[in-house]
VEXKE-143114 format. One record per residue: residue number from 1; x, y, z of N, C-alpha, C in turn. Coordinates in steps of 0.05 Angstrom, whole numbers. Layout:
REM residues N
NUM; X; Y; Z; X; Y; Z; X; Y; Z
...
***
This chain:
REM residues 246
1; 1628; 2218; -1435; 1647; 2199; -1444; 1670; 2196; -1423
2; 1677; 2172; -1417; 1698; 2167; -1397; 1725; 2172; -1409
3; 1740; 2190; -1395; 1768; 2195; -1403; 1786; 2188; -1379
4; 1803; 2168; -1382; 1819; 2159; -1360; 1839; 2180; -1351
5; 1843; 2182; -1324; 1863; 2199; -1312; 1886; 2181; -1303
6; 1910; 2188; -1310; 1933; 2172; -1304; 1955; 2188; -1291
7; 1965; 2178; -1268; 1988; 2191; -1255; 2013; 2183; -1270
8; 2028; 2203; -1279; 2053; 2197; -1294; 2074; 2218; -1284
9; 2092; 2209; -1265; 2109; 2228; -1251; 2133; 2237; -1267
10; 2128; 2249; -1290; 2150; 2259; -1307; 2143; 2287; -1317
11; 2164; 2300; -1328; 2160; 2326; -1340; 2142; 2324; -1364
12; 2123; 2343; -1366; 2105; 2343; -1390; 2102; 2372; -1399
13; 2100; 2375; -1425; 2096; 2402; -1436; 2077; 2401; -1460
14; 2062; 2422; -1463; 2043; 2424; -1486; 2059; 2421; -1512
15; 2047; 2407; -1531; 2059; 2404; -1558; 2080; 2383; -1560
16; 2086; 2369; -1538; 2107; 2349; -1538; 2095; 2321; -1541
17; 2109; 2304; -1556; 2101; 2276; -1558; 2116; 2260; -1538
18; 2103; 2248; -1519; 2115; 2235; -1496; 2116; 2205; -1500
19; 2140; 2193; -1496; 2142; 2164; -1497; 2134; 2153; -1469
20; 2115; 2135; -1468; 2106; 2124; -1443; 2121; 2099; -1435
21; 2124; 2094; -1409; 2137; 2070; -1400; 2120; 2045; -1405
22; 2132; 2022; -1402; 2117; 1997; -1408; 2093; 1993; -1390
23; 2096; 2000; -1365; 2073; 1996; -1346; 2049; 2013; -1354
24; 2054; 2038; -1361; 2032; 2056; -1369; 2020; 2047; -1395
25; 2038; 2039; -1414; 2028; 2030; -1440; 2010; 2005; -1437
26; 2019; 1986; -1420; 2003; 1962; -1415; 1976; 1969; -1403
27; 1976; 1988; -1384; 1952; 1996; -1370; 1932; 2008; -1390
28; 1942; 2026; -1406; 1924; 2041; -1425; 1914; 2023; -1448
29; 1932; 2007; -1459; 1925; 1992; -1483; 1913; 1964; -1477
30; 1924; 1950; -1457; 1915; 1923; -1451; 1892; 1923; -1430
31; 1896; 1938; -1409; 1876; 1938; -1387; 1852; 1954; -1395
32; 1856; 1979; -1404; 1834; 1997; -1411; 1825; 1994; -1441
33; 1842; 1980; -1457; 1836; 1975; -1485; 1832; 2000; -1501
34; 1848; 2020; -1496; 1847; 2045; -1511; 1861; 2041; -1538
35; 1855; 2058; -1557; 1868; 2056; -1583; 1876; 2083; -1593
36; 1888; 2084; -1617; 1899; 2109; -1628; 1878; 2131; -1627
37; 1886; 2155; -1618; 1868; 2178; -1618; 1851; 2181; -1594
38; 1851; 2161; -1576; 1834; 2163; -1552; 1846; 2184; -1533
39; 1829; 2198; -1519; 1837; 2219; -1500; 1847; 2206; -1474
40; 1867; 2218; -1462; 1877; 2211; -1436; 1884; 2237; -1421
41; 1879; 2237; -1395; 1888; 2259; -1379; 1910; 2250; -1361
42; 1932; 2264; -1362; 1956; 2257; -1345; 1959; 2279; -1323
43; 1969; 2270; -1300; 1979; 2290; -1280; 2004; 2278; -1268
44; 2022; 2296; -1260; 2048; 2287; -1250; 2052; 2294; -1220
45; 2031; 2302; -1207; 2032; 2307; -1178; 2042; 2335; -1171
46; 2048; 2352; -1191; 2058; 2379; -1185; 2036; 2400; -1189
47; 2012; 2391; -1192; 1990; 2410; -1196; 1981; 2411; -1225
48; 1955; 2414; -1229; 1945; 2415; -1257; 1945; 2388; -1270
49; 1933; 2387; -1295; 1933; 2363; -1310; 1935; 2368; -1340
50; 1943; 2348; -1354; 1949; 2350; -1383; 1930; 2333; -1399
51; 1917; 2346; -1419; 1900; 2331; -1437; 1917; 2321; -1460
52; 1914; 2296; -1468; 1931; 2284; -1488; 1915; 2264; -1505
53; 1926; 2258; -1529; 1915; 2236; -1545; 1936; 2214; -1547
54; 1926; 2190; -1549; 1944; 2166; -1547; 1952; 2157; -1575
55; 1977; 2149; -1578; 1987; 2134; -1601; 1993; 2106; -1590
56; 1974; 2088; -1594; 1974; 2063; -1579; 1994; 2042; -1589
57; 2009; 2031; -1570; 2026; 2008; -1575; 2029; 1994; -1548
58; 2023; 1968; -1548; 2022; 1953; -1523; 2049; 1954; -1508
59; 2071; 1955; -1523; 2097; 1955; -1510; 2107; 1983; -1504
60; 2103; 2002; -1522; 2114; 2029; -1518; 2096; 2049; -1531
61; 2075; 2057; -1518; 2057; 2077; -1529; 2069; 2105; -1527
62; 2057; 2124; -1542; 2064; 2152; -1540; 2039; 2168; -1535
63; 2043; 2192; -1525; 2020; 2210; -1519; 2027; 2237; -1530
64; 2009; 2248; -1546; 2012; 2276; -1555; 1999; 2294; -1534
65; 2016; 2310; -1520; 2006; 2328; -1500; 1994; 2353; -1514
66; 1968; 2357; -1510; 1954; 2378; -1524; 1952; 2403; -1507
67; 1941; 2401; -1483; 1934; 2424; -1467; 1940; 2419; -1438
68; 1950; 2440; -1424; 1954; 2439; -1395; 1931; 2455; -1382
69; 1918; 2443; -1363; 1897; 2456; -1348; 1907; 2461; -1319
70; 1909; 2487; -1313; 1919; 2494; -1286; 1896; 2495; -1266
71; 1890; 2472; -1256; 1867; 2471; -1237; 1876; 2457; -1211
72; 1860; 2461; -1191; 1866; 2448; -1165; 1840; 2437; -1153
73; 1841; 2412; -1144; 1818; 2401; -1129; 1827; 2394; -1101
74; 1848; 2408; -1091; 1858; 2403; -1065; 1841; 2416; -1044
75; 1840; 2405; -1020; 1824; 2416; -999; 1836; 2442; -989
76; 1820; 2461; -980; 1830; 2485; -968; 1842; 2480; -940
77; 1836; 2456; -929; 1847; 2449; -903; 1872; 2432; -907
78; 1890; 2436; -887; 1913; 2417; -885; 1905; 2396; -866
79; 1901; 2372; -876; 1892; 2349; -859; 1914; 2328; -857
80; 1922; 2322; -833; 1943; 2302; -829; 1931; 2280; -811
81; 1932; 2256; -821; 1921; 2233; -807; 1943; 2215; -796
82; 1942; 2211; -769; 1958; 2191; -756; 1941; 2167; -750
83; 1944; 2146; -765; 1926; 2123; -763; 1940; 2099; -749
84; 1928; 2091; -727; 1938; 2067; -713; 1941; 2044; -733
85; 1964; 2032; -734; 1969; 2011; -754; 1948; 1988; -752
86; 1936; 1983; -774; 1914; 1962; -775; 1922; 1940; -794
87; 1906; 1920; -796; 1911; 1897; -814; 1913; 1907; -843
88; 1929; 1893; -860; 1935; 1904; -886; 1911; 1913; -903
89; 1890; 1897; -904; 1867; 1905; -920; 1853; 1930; -909
90; 1852; 1932; -883; 1840; 1955; -870; 1857; 1981; -874
91; 1883; 1977; -872; 1901; 1999; -876; 1899; 2009; -905
92; 1898; 1991; -923; 1895; 1998; -951; 1869; 2016; -955
93; 1848; 2007; -943; 1822; 2021; -945; 1825; 2050; -934
94; 1838; 2053; -911; 1842; 2079; -899; 1858; 2097; -918
95; 1880; 2087; -929; 1896; 2102; -948; 1879; 2112; -971
96; 1864; 2094; -983; 1847; 2101; -1006; 1827; 2122; -1000
97; 1811; 2118; -978; 1790; 2137; -972; 1800; 2163; -962
98; 1821; 2163; -946; 1833; 2188; -936; 1843; 2205; -959
99; 1854; 2192; -980; 1864; 2206; -1004; 1840; 2218; -1018
100; 1819; 2203; -1021; 1795; 2214; -1034; 1784; 2238; -1020
101; 1787; 2238; -993; 1776; 2260; -977; 1796; 2284; -975
102; 1818; 2283; -988; 1836; 2306; -990; 1858; 2308; -969
103; 1864; 2286; -956; 1884; 2287; -935; 1912; 2295; -947
104; 1927; 2310; -931; 1953; 2320; -940; 1975; 2299; -934
105; 1974; 2286; -911; 1993; 2265; -905; 1981; 2245; -886
106; 1992; 2221; -888; 1983; 2198; -871; 2008; 2186; -858
107; 2006; 2182; -832; 2028; 2169; -817; 2016; 2144; -802
108; 2025; 2120; -809; 2017; 2097; -794; 2030; 2098; -766
109; 2013; 2095; -745; 2023; 2098; -718; 2026; 2071; -704
110; 2048; 2068; -690; 2053; 2044; -674; 2048; 2051; -645
111; 2028; 2038; -633; 2020; 2044; -605; 2019; 2019; -589
112; 2014; 2022; -563; 2016; 1999; -544; 1997; 1976; -552
113; 1973; 1982; -560; 1953; 1961; -566; 1952; 1954; -596
114; 1972; 1963; -610; 1973; 1957; -639; 1979; 1927; -643
115; 1959; 1913; -654; 1962; 1884; -657; 1977; 1876; -682
116; 1984; 1895; -699; 1997; 1889; -724; 2027; 1897; -722
117; 2043; 1878; -729; 2072; 1883; -730; 2082; 1885; -759
118; 2096; 1905; -765; 2107; 1909; -792; 2137; 1905; -791
119; 2147; 1882; -801; 2176; 1877; -800; 2192; 1899; -813
120; 2214; 1907; -801; 2230; 1930; -811; 2238; 1925; -840
121; 2245; 1900; -847; 2255; 1895; -874; 2233; 1897; -895
122; 2208; 1899; -886; 2186; 1901; -905; 2173; 1930; -906
123; 2184; 1948; -890; 2173; 1975; -888; 2172; 1989; -915
124; 2195; 1989; -929; 2197; 2004; -954; 2177; 1993; -975
125; 2175; 1966; -975; 2157; 1953; -994; 2128; 1961; -988
126; 2122; 1962; -962; 2095; 1969; -953; 2088; 1998; -960
127; 2107; 2016; -956; 2103; 2045; -963; 2098; 2048; -993
128; 2113; 2034; -1010; 2109; 2035; -1039; 2081; 2025; -1046
129; 2072; 2004; -1032; 2045; 1993; -1036; 2024; 2014; -1029
130; 2027; 2027; -1006; 2009; 2048; -998; 2009; 2072; -1018
131; 2033; 2079; -1028; 2035; 2101; -1047; 2020; 2094; -1073
132; 2021; 2069; -1081; 2006; 2061; -1105; 1976; 2064; -1101
133; 1967; 2057; -1077; 1938; 2060; -1071; 1930; 2089; -1071
134; 1947; 2106; -1060; 1942; 2135; -1060; 1941; 2146; -1089
135; 1960; 2136; -1105; 1961; 2145; -1133; 1934; 2138; -1148
136; 1925; 2113; -1144; 1900; 2105; -1157; 1877; 2121; -1147
137; 1877; 2127; -1121; 1855; 2143; -1109; 1855; 2172; -1120
138; 1879; 2182; -1126; 1881; 2209; -1138; 1871; 2208; -1167
139; 1878; 2187; -1181; 1868; 2183; -1209; 1838; 2183; -1209
140; 1826; 2169; -1191; 1797; 2166; -1190; 1783; 2192; -1181
141; 1794; 2205; -1161; 1780; 2227; -1148; 1785; 2254; -1161
142; 1805; 2256; -1180; 1810; 2281; -1193; 1832; 2298; -1180
143; 1844; 2288; -1158; 1865; 2303; -1145; 1890; 2305; -1164
144; 1904; 2327; -1161; 1927; 2331; -1178; 1953; 2330; -1162
145; 1951; 2329; -1135; 1974; 2328; -1118; 1970; 2304; -1099
146; 1991; 2287; -1097; 1989; 2263; -1081; 1994; 2269; -1052
147; 1980; 2255; -1034; 1986; 2258; -1006; 2013; 2244; -1000
148; 2026; 2253; -978; 2051; 2241; -970; 2045; 2218; -951
149; 2056; 2194; -957; 2053; 2171; -940; 2080; 2168; -924
150; 2079; 2173; -899; 2103; 2172; -883; 2109; 2144; -872
151; 2133; 2139; -864; 2141; 2113; -853; 2127; 2110; -825
152; 2119; 2086; -818; 2107; 2082; -792; 2126; 2092; -770
153; 2114; 2105; -749; 2129; 2114; -727; 2113; 2111; -701
154; 2127; 2112; -679; 2112; 2109; -653; 2095; 2133; -648
155; 2073; 2129; -634; 2055; 2150; -626; 2070; 2173; -612
156; 2088; 2166; -594; 2103; 2186; -578; 2120; 2204; -596
157; 2133; 2192; -617; 2149; 2207; -635; 2132; 2226; -652
158; 2110; 2216; -662; 2092; 2232; -679; 2079; 2254; -664
159; 2069; 2249; -640; 2054; 2269; -625; 2071; 2293; -616
160; 2098; 2288; -614; 2116; 2309; -605; 2125; 2327; -627
161; 2119; 2320; -652; 2127; 2337; -674; 2112; 2364; -674
162; 2127; 2385; -680; 2114; 2411; -680; 2092; 2412; -701
163; 2070; 2425; -695; 2048; 2426; -713; 2033; 2453; -710
164; 2031; 2469; -731; 2018; 2495; -730; 1988; 2491; -737
165; 1973; 2481; -719; 1945; 2476; -724; 1932; 2464; -700
166; 1909; 2451; -704; 1894; 2438; -682; 1901; 2409; -682
167; 1909; 2398; -659; 1916; 2370; -656; 1893; 2356; -641
168; 1884; 2334; -652; 1860; 2320; -641; 1866; 2290; -639
169; 1854; 2277; -619; 1856; 2248; -617; 1828; 2237; -611
170; 1822; 2214; -622; 1797; 2201; -618; 1795; 2189; -590
171; 1773; 2196; -576; 1768; 2186; -549; 1739; 2182; -545
172; 1730; 2157; -543; 1701; 2151; -541; 1689; 2159; -514
173; 1706; 2164; -494; 1696; 2169; -467; 1692; 2199; -461
174; 1713; 2215; -466; 1712; 2243; -458; 1717; 2263; -480
175; 1712; 2255; -505; 1718; 2273; -527; 1696; 2293; -532
176; 1703; 2315; -545; 1685; 2336; -553; 1675; 2329; -581
177; 1652; 2341; -588; 1642; 2338; -616; 1660; 2355; -634
178; 1665; 2346; -658; 1683; 2361; -676; 1671; 2388; -684
179; 1644; 2390; -682; 1631; 2416; -689; 1638; 2437; -668
180; 1648; 2429; -645; 1655; 2449; -624; 1684; 2457; -626
181; 1699; 2445; -644; 1728; 2451; -647; 1730; 2478; -661
182; 1749; 2495; -653; 1753; 2521; -666; 1760; 2518; -696
183; 1750; 2536; -712; 1757; 2536; -740; 1787; 2541; -744
184; 1799; 2523; -759; 1828; 2525; -764; 1834; 2517; -793
185; 1857; 2525; -802; 1864; 2517; -829; 1878; 2490; -830
186; 1887; 2480; -807; 1903; 2455; -807; 1895; 2438; -782
187; 1892; 2412; -788; 1884; 2394; -766; 1901; 2368; -769
188; 1909; 2357; -747; 1920; 2330; -747; 1904; 2313; -728
189; 1899; 2289; -737; 1882; 2270; -723; 1897; 2245; -715
190; 1896; 2238; -690; 1908; 2213; -681; 1885; 2193; -676
191; 1885; 2171; -691; 1865; 2150; -689; 1877; 2125; -678
192; 1866; 2116; -656; 1877; 2093; -642; 1873; 2067; -657
193; 1888; 2046; -648; 1885; 2019; -660; 1859; 2006; -652
194; 1854; 1982; -662; 1830; 1967; -657; 1823; 1966; -627
195; 1843; 1962; -610; 1838; 1958; -581; 1840; 1985; -565
196; 1842; 2007; -579; 1842; 2033; -566; 1869; 2041; -554
197; 1868; 2065; -542; 1892; 2076; -529; 1896; 2065; -501
198; 1920; 2064; -492; 1926; 2060; -464; 1923; 2087; -450
199; 1917; 2087; -424; 1913; 2112; -409; 1939; 2129; -410
200; 1962; 2116; -409; 1987; 2132; -410; 1990; 2146; -437
201; 1979; 2134; -458; 1981; 2146; -484; 1963; 2171; -486
202; 1938; 2169; -475; 1921; 2193; -476; 1932; 2215; -459
203; 1945; 2208; -437; 1958; 2228; -420; 1980; 2242; -436
204; 1996; 2225; -451; 2018; 2236; -467; 2007; 2254; -489
205; 1985; 2246; -502; 1973; 2262; -523; 1964; 2289; -512
206; 1951; 2289; -489; 1942; 2314; -478; 1966; 2332; -470
207; 1987; 2319; -460; 2011; 2334; -453; 2024; 2347; -478
208; 2020; 2334; -501; 2031; 2344; -526; 2012; 2363; -541
209; 1990; 2371; -527; 1973; 2391; -538; 1949; 2381; -554
210; 1943; 2355; -552; 1921; 2343; -567; 1895; 2346; -551
211; 1873; 2351; -565; 1846; 2353; -553; 1831; 2328; -560
212; 1817; 2315; -541; 1801; 2291; -548; 1776; 2298; -563
213; 1768; 2281; -582; 1743; 2285; -596; 1728; 2259; -597
214; 1702; 2261; -600; 1685; 2237; -602; 1668; 2239; -628
215; 1660; 2216; -638; 1644; 2215; -663; 1615; 2207; -657
216; 1608; 2206; -631; 1580; 2200; -625; 1578; 2175; -607
217; 1554; 2165; -602; 1550; 2144; -582; 1559; 2117; -590
218; 1563; 2112; -616; 1571; 2085; -625; 1601; 2084; -628
219; 1613; 2062; -621; 1642; 2058; -624; 1648; 2048; -653
220; 1663; 2063; -667; 1670; 2057; -695; 1696; 2041; -696
221; 1698; 2024; -717; 1723; 2010; -721; 1745; 2031; -727
222; 1770; 2022; -722; 1792; 2041; -727; 1794; 2051; -756
223; 1787; 2034; -775; 1789; 2042; -803; 1766; 2060; -811
224; 1744; 2060; -795; 1721; 2077; -801; 1724; 2104; -788
225; 1735; 2105; -763; 1736; 2129; -747; 1750; 2152; -760
226; 1774; 2147; -770; 1790; 2168; -783; 1776; 2180; -807
227; 1764; 2162; -823; 1751; 2171; -848; 1727; 2188; -841
228; 1711; 2180; -821; 1688; 2195; -813; 1697; 2223; -803
229; 1718; 2223; -786; 1728; 2248; -775; 1738; 2267; -797
230; 1752; 2256; -816; 1761; 2273; -839; 1737; 2284; -854
231; 1717; 2268; -858; 1693; 2276; -872; 1678; 2299; -858
232; 1676; 2296; -831; 1663; 2317; -815; 1679; 2343; -817
233; 1705; 2342; -813; 1721; 2366; -815; 1719; 2379; -843
234; 1719; 2363; -863; 1716; 2374; -891; 1689; 2386; -895
235; 1668; 2374; -883; 1641; 2385; -885; 1638; 2411; -869
236; 1650; 2412; -845; 1647; 2436; -828; 1664; 2459; -838
237; 1690; 2453; -844; 1709; 2475; -849; 1722; 2474; -877
238; 1718; 2452; -892; 1732; 2448; -917; 1713; 2451; -941
239; 1716; 2433; -960; 1701; 2436; -985; 1682; 2413; -991
240; 1678; 2395; -972; 1660; 2372; -977; 1631; 2381; -977
241; 1617; 2375; -998; 1589; 2383; -1000; 1586; 2411; -1012
242; 1608; 2423; -1020; 1607; 2450; -1031; 1607; 2448; -1062
243; 1596; 2468; -1075; 1596; 2469; -1104; 1624; 2474; -1114
244; 1632; 2458; -1134; 1659; 2461; -1145; 1658; 2478; -1170
245; 1675; 2498; -1171; 1678; 2515; -1195; 1706; 2510; -1205
246; 1709; 2496; -1228; 1736; 2491; -1237; 1737; 2491; -1267
***
């Protein structure tokens, strides 16, 4: 039986009757067509999830919080994705799939060949949009903690940030296979834009301690490359393909 999972970023406690906001009430009662007594699972992004029953009202529903389940479906790896800024639909897809794959944070990167310009006055709105996509992906995938979506920044600023782990950047010419990368608990990936990196950017990345990696003989689109790389790292060193005990 399908039980919807809903992100609700508020304090919740067992035995409490929770008044839901209009947006959540509308989603549960009008979009999902739930009714009195139906089960709902809530999570607030702080870990674990809450089993509840619904008291349905299209304007202002309530939820009886029954049980808290202290579980985690987070990756054992710390995965940080620096994604070359892509067209809106492609960027949305990256945010969604990276969240499903357990990424810890995503930073949109502005680089020399980045063909997409994000006006400064629209940045906050765009980040909120990406956060909504990540929330939905967490609801679907069972994650209880949301990834952090950072504001777009230049490649040079991002690559210089201190990082206690392995730093990698996609390079179709001289990269290593990810299977040859040392086992680590934390990885950050720099994925270039549609037209690739400039040579001065790859020099800068190497100077900042990044190792080039390749995904094989075929050149993948920017929105595919990061997702494939995350999947390989999760399969090699993380929990992708492993039996889940929860």
